[in-house]
C-alpha positions as CSV (number, residue, x, y, z in Angstrom):
1,M,-0.5,46.4,51.4
2,L,-1.1,46.3,47.6
3,T,2.1,46.7,45.6
4,N,3.1,46.5,41.9
5,I,-0.2,48.1,40.8
6,P,-0.1,49.4,37.2
7,H,1.2,53.0,36.9
8,I,-1.4,55.7,37.8
9,L,-1.5,58.1,34.9
10,I,-4.1,60.5,36.3
11,Q,-4.7,61.2,39.9
12,G,-6.9,63.7,41.7
13,G,-10.5,64.7,42.2
14,N,-12.8,61.8,42.0
15,M,-10.9,59.7,39.4
16,Q,-7.7,57.7,39.0
17,V,-6.7,56.0,35.7
18,L,-4.5,52.9,35.4
19,K,-3.1,52.2,32.0
20,L,-3.5,48.5,31.0
21,I,-2.3,48.4,27.4
22,Q,-2.0,51.0,24.6
23,T,-5.8,51.1,24.0
24,N,-7.3,50.2,27.4
25,E,-7.3,51.7,30.8
26,I,-9.1,51.2,34.1
27,R,-10.8,54.2,35.5
28,I,-11.6,54.3,39.3
29,R,-14.0,57.0,40.3
30,R,-16.4,58.0,43.0
31,V,-19.9,58.7,41.7
32,K,-23.3,59.5,43.2
33,W,-26.0,56.9,42.8
34,G,-29.2,58.5,44.1
35,K,-28.2,59.6,47.6
36,E,-25.4,57.1,47.9
37,D,-21.7,57.4,47.0
38,R,-20.5,54.5,44.9
39,L,-17.1,53.3,43.6
40,D,-17.1,52.6,39.9
41,I,-14.1,50.5,38.6
42,R,-14.4,50.2,34.9
43,V,-12.4,49.2,31.8
44,F,-12.4,51.9,29.1
45,F,-11.1,51.5,25.5
46,I,-10.1,53.9,22.7
47,G,-12.8,53.9,20.0
48,D,-12.3,54.7,16.3
49,D,-13.0,58.3,17.2
50,G,-9.9,58.4,19.4
51,I,-12.0,58.9,22.6
52,Y,-12.1,56.5,25.6
53,H,-15.4,54.8,26.0
54,P,-16.6,52.6,29.0
55,T,-17.1,48.9,28.6
56,K,-19.5,46.7,30.6
57,R,-16.4,45.1,32.3
58,G,-16.3,46.6,35.7
59,V,-17.8,46.8,39.2
60,F,-20.0,49.3,40.9
61,I,-20.0,49.0,44.7
62,P,-21.3,51.1,47.6
63,F,-18.5,53.4,48.7
64,N,-18.7,52.2,52.3
65,M,-17.5,48.7,51.1
66,I,-14.1,50.0,49.9
67,G,-12.4,48.9,53.1
68,K,-13.7,45.3,52.7
69,L,-12.6,45.3,49.0
70,I,-9.1,46.4,49.9
71,K,-8.9,43.9,52.7
72,E,-9.9,41.0,50.4
73,L,-7.5,42.1,47.7
74,Q,-4.7,42.3,50.2
75,H,-5.6,38.8,51.4
76,L,-5.5,37.5,47.8
77,Q,-2.1,39.0,47.3
78,R,-0.7,37.6,50.5
79,T,-1.9,34.1,49.5
80,R,-0.4,34.6,46.1
81,I,-3.6,34.2,44.3
82,I,-2.8,37.6,42.7
83,S,0.7,37.5,41.3
84,E,3.1,40.4,41.8
């Protein structure tokens, strides 16, 4: 199981937010892409206007692949490729 993940600041609905540093955060949200559900995991930054904006850094995967993504991340963590 994944542990030591950055603190979740916002939780609920279709989005969760993980704070990275003072001006960056990762937003994880479920979105519709045509008729498919997708998982969008994207880095956001605070602009000069004080509002968070999306960057190109992120992934956009079919929602039905979440289980495989979690399984692979758990494997990476078990093999210490991802530090705790």
